[in-house]
C-alpha positions in Angstrom: 142.6 197.4 44.3 141.5 195.0 47.3 137.8 196.2 46.8 138.1 195.8 42.9 139.1 192.0 43.5 136.3 191.5 46.0 133.6 192.8 43.3 135.2 190.6 40.7 135.3 187.5 42.8 131.5 188.4 43.7 130.8 188.7 40.2 132.1 185.6 39.5 130.3 183.8 42.0 127.2 185.2 41.1 127.4 183.9 37.5 128.5 180.6 38.5 125.6 180.2 41.0 123.1 181.7 38.1 124.6 178.9 35.7 124.2 176.4 38.3 120.4 177.2 38.9 120.0 177.0 35.1 121.5 173.4 34.9 119.3 172.5 37.9 115.9 174.2 37.0 113.5 171.9 35.4 112.7 173.4 31.9 109.3 174.2 30.7 108.8 173.2 27.1 107.5 175.3 24.1 104.0 175.0 23.9 104.3 174.9 20.1 106.9 172.3 20.3 105.4 168.6 19.6 105.1 166.8 23.2 106.3 163.1 23.9 103.2 160.8 25.2 103.4 159.8 28.8 104.3 156.0 29.2 107.1 153.8 27.7 108.5 154.8 24.5 109.6 152.3 22.1 113.2 153.0 21.6 116.4 151.9 19.5 117.9 148.8 20.6 121.4 148.7 19.4 122.5 145.0 19.6 121.2 141.1 19.8 122.5 138.0 20.5 123.9 136.3 17.4 122.4 132.5 16.7 124.3 129.9 18.6 127.6 128.9 16.9 127.7 132.3 14.8 130.7 134.7 15.0 130.6 138.0 16.8 129.6 141.0 14.3 131.3 143.5 16.4 134.1 143.4 18.6 136.4 140.3 19.6 134.8 137.1 19.6 137.2 136.3 22.3 134.9 138.7 24.3 132.4 136.3 24.8 134.4 134.4 27.2 135.0 137.1 29.4 132.8 139.2 32.0 132.3 139.2 35.9 129.6 136.5 36.1 129.0 134.1 38.9 130.4 130.8 38.5 128.5 128.4 36.4 126.3 131.0 35.5 126.9 130.5 31.7 126.8 126.7 32.0 123.3 126.9 33.6 122.1 129.2 31.0 123.4 127.1 28.1 121.8 123.8 30.0 118.0 125.6 30.7 118.1 127.4 27.0 116.6 124.1 25.7 115.6 122.3 29.2 113.9 125.1 31.3 110.3 123.6 32.1 108.2 126.6 32.9 104.9 128.6 31.9 105.8 132.2 30.9 102.5 132.9 29.0 100.1 130.1 31.3 101.0 127.5 29.0 103.9 124.7 29.5 107.1 125.5 27.5 110.3 123.9 27.6 113.3 126.3 27.0 113.7 129.8 26.6 115.5 130.3 23.2 112.5 131.6 21.7 112.9 134.7 23.9 116.6 134.6 24.0 117.0 137.6 21.5 114.5 139.8 23.1 116.0 139.1 26.5 119.4 140.1 24.9 118.4 143.2 24.0 116.9 144.0 27.2 120.3 143.5 28.9 122.5 144.9 26.5 124.2 141.6 25.5 126.1 140.9 22.2 126.9 137.6 22.8 125.1 134.0 22.7 123.1 133.1 25.7 125.2 130.5 26.6 128.4 132.8 27.1 130.1 134.2 30.0 129.5 137.7 28.8 125.7 136.9 28.6 125.8 135.9 32.1 127.7 138.8 33.2 125.1 141.4 31.3 122.1 139.8 33.3 124.0 139.6 36.4 124.2 143.3 36.0 120.7 143.9 35.1 119.5 141.7 37.9 121.5 143.7 40.6 120.3 146.9 39.1 116.6 145.9 39.6 117.0 144.3 43.2 117.0 140.7 42.1 119.5 138.3 43.0 122.7 138.9 40.5 122.8 135.1 39.8 123.5 135.8 36.1 120.8 132.6 35.3 118.1 133.2 33.6 115.1 132.0 35.6 111.2 132.7 35.9 111.5 135.4 38.5 114.0 137.2 36.0 111.6 136.9 32.8 108.6 138.1 35.0 110.9 141.4 35.9 111.3 141.9 32.0 108.0 141.1 30.6 105.7 143.9 31.9 107.6 146.5 30.4 107.7 144.7 26.7 104.1 144.3 27.3 103.5 148.1 28.6 105.5 149.5 25.1 102.3 148.6 23.2 99.6 151.0 23.4 97.0 148.5 22.9 98.0 146.7 26.1 97.7 150.0 28.2 94.4 150.6 26.8 93.3 147.0 27.1 94.5 146.7 30.8 91.8 149.6 31.7 89.1 147.2 30.1 88.7 149.3 27.1 89.4 148.5 23.2 90.4 150.9 21.0 87.7 151.8 17.9 88.3 150.8 14.3 89.5 153.2 11.6 86.8 154.0 8.9 87.6 151.2 6.2 87.6 154.4 3.5 90.7 155.9 5.3 93.0 152.8 5.3 95.3 152.1 2.1 96.4 148.7 0.7 99.6 147.1 0.4 100.6 146.0 -2.9 100.8 142.3 -3.8 104.3 142.3 -3.6 104.3 143.5 0.1 101.9 140.4 1.2 101.8 136.8 1.7 100.6 135.5 -1.5 99.7 138.8 -2.8 96.7 138.5 -0.6 95.0 141.9 0.5 95.9 143.7 3.3 95.4 147.2 4.3 96.7 149.8 7.1 96.5 153.0 8.0 98.4 155.4 5.7 101.3 156.2 8.2 101.5 152.7 9.6 102.3 151.6 6.2 104.3 154.1 5.4 106.6 153.5 8.3 106.3 149.6 7.2 107.9 150.4 4.1 110.6 152.6 5.4 111.5 149.8 7.8 111.6 147.2 5.3 113.8 149.3 3.1 116.3 149.7 5.6 116.2 145.9 6.5 117.0 145.1 2.7 119.8 147.7 3.1 121.3 146.3 6.0 121.5 142.6 4.0 117.8 140.9 5.3 117.1 138.9 2.7 113.2 139.5 1.7 113.5 136.9 -1.4 111.9 134.5 0.1 109.0 136.6 1.1 110.5 137.6 4.5 108.8 140.3 6.2 105.9 140.2 3.9 102.7 141.0 5.4 100.3 138.1 5.6 97.3 140.1 8.1 96.8 143.8 8.5 93.7 145.6 9.5 90.8 143.3 10.5 87.4 144.5 10.6 85.7 144.0 14.2 82.8 142.5 12.7 84.5 140.0 10.6 86.7 139.1 13.8 83.6 138.7 16.0 81.8 136.1 13.6 85.0 134.3 13.5 85.3 134.5 17.4 81.5 132.9 17.4 82.1 130.7 14.9 85.4 128.8 16.1 84.7 129.3 20.1 88.3 130.2 20.6 89.2 133.9 20.9 90.0 134.5 24.7 93.4 132.4 24.4 97.2 133.4 23.7 96.7 133.9 19.9 92.9 135.2 19.6 91.0 137.7 21.5 87.3 139.3 21.2 89.2 142.9 20.9 92.1 142.4 18.3 94.7 144.7 17.9 94.1 144.5 14.0 91.1 146.1 14.6 92.9 149.2 14.8 94.8 149.3 11.4 98.4 149.8 13.0 99.2 145.9 13.6 100.9 143.9 11.3 101.8 140.2 11.3 104.9 139.2 9.3 106.3 136.4 7.5 109.6 135.7 9.5 110.3 132.0 8.8 108.7 128.6 9.5 109.3 125.4 10.5 108.6 122.7 8.2 104.9 121.9 7.9 103.7 124.8 9.6 102.3 128.5 8.5 103.5 131.7 9.3 101.1 132.5 12.0 101.2 128.8 13.8 102.0 129.6 17.5 103.5 125.9 17.8 106.6 126.3 19.9 109.0 124.5 17.2 107.6 127.3 14.7 108.1 130.2 17.2 111.6 129.0 17.8 112.3 129.0 13.9 111.1 132.5 13.7 113.3 133.8 16.8 116.5 132.0 15.1 115.8 133.7 11.6 117.8 136.8 10.7 114.2 138.6 9.9 113.5 138.7 13.4 116.6 139.5 15.0 116.7 142.3 12.6 113.6 143.4 13.7 114.3 143.1 17.6 117.1 145.3 17.0 116.2 148.1 14.8 112.1 148.1 14.6 111.6 150.5 17.3 113.2 153.0 15.1 110.5 152.8 12.8 108.1 153.0 15.9 107.2 149.3 16.0 107.1 147.2 18.9 106.4 143.4 19.2 104.0 141.0 21.0 106.9 138.7 22.4 104.9 135.6 22.4 104.4 136.1 18.9 107.4 137.0 17.0 105.4 137.8 13.7 103.1 140.5 15.3 104.4 143.7 15.4 102.3 147.2 16.3 103.2 150.8 14.9 102.9 153.3 18.0 103.4 156.7 15.8 100.0 157.8 16.2 97.1 157.4 18.7 94.6 154.9 18.9 91.1 155.9 18.3 88.6 156.5 21.0 87.9 153.4 23.2 84.7 151.4 24.2 84.4 149.0 27.1 85.4 145.5 26.2 82.2 144.0 28.2 80.3 145.9 25.5 81.6 143.9 22.5 80.1 140.5 21.5 81.0 138.0 23.9 80.4 134.8 21.5 83.0 132.8 21.6 84.9 134.2 24.5 83.9 131.3 26.9 86.6 129.3 28.2 87.1 125.9 25.7 87.1 122.7 27.3 85.9 120.4 24.4 86.6 120.7 20.6 84.0 122.8 18.7 81.5 120.6 17.0 81.9 119.7 13.6 80.0 121.9 11.1 
């Protein structure tokens, strides 16, 4: 009987060890299963901060006044939100409200940037990354966040190797309907990117994001490299923050979307007042929260610019091999024609 008990105990221990080894051992994916690409992946972001003064959409509004944030952090964020003097993208800016929706999504905050709960979430994010957990948004913290946002764009990962993606044959592109574009202009994309855009807009409408005023319409899609090169040469401003000799629009996967406009500005003006109006818009805040589910990632400096990541870029060529006219630093206004 004692021998039988020992045998049973031995079998239990053997089964437990085998189960533990199976859980620990790295699994080998099926060769026929789709493989996840290396590098940062776009992901669904569950929440963003609401506009200042608006009620919480989930949870108790009083929760925004709670959280283990350092003393004075919320007050410091409330002040710097419109007063911080810095140059996050190489040109002077004042305040960081333009980037507040993206920062809130990064740290998992559901309260506005001037609240105690936001400061507490930011302090946790800072501490987890070896930064001083001050709970205050400062240039050092932003500099730690931004690379991940940039590298979520496959286009940027290629560009950083000195390469420019190829352009698709124009015959393979599909056209948006006039109702899907700004002013009914002609816009083309690669077919799967267009389909993903349409699914995304349908979801936005279902979530109550109004598109009656043209919000989420496309005002720029595929741009032929030759036409971009001619514009660079003509306007002599293609290595700044807005234009480049290797544009993501050549891929047929990038879209510029109508979000919101400050009075007197167009939908793609990079003026800080215009970008702030976009950042405050329900359409942009919905995009920050949900666009990743449809494969779209944003260039955070340009709220209107989104790139679809659902299929590979086409073969690259060295950026140095592209036409360089217009890429020299601009120190004087271009001459009058």
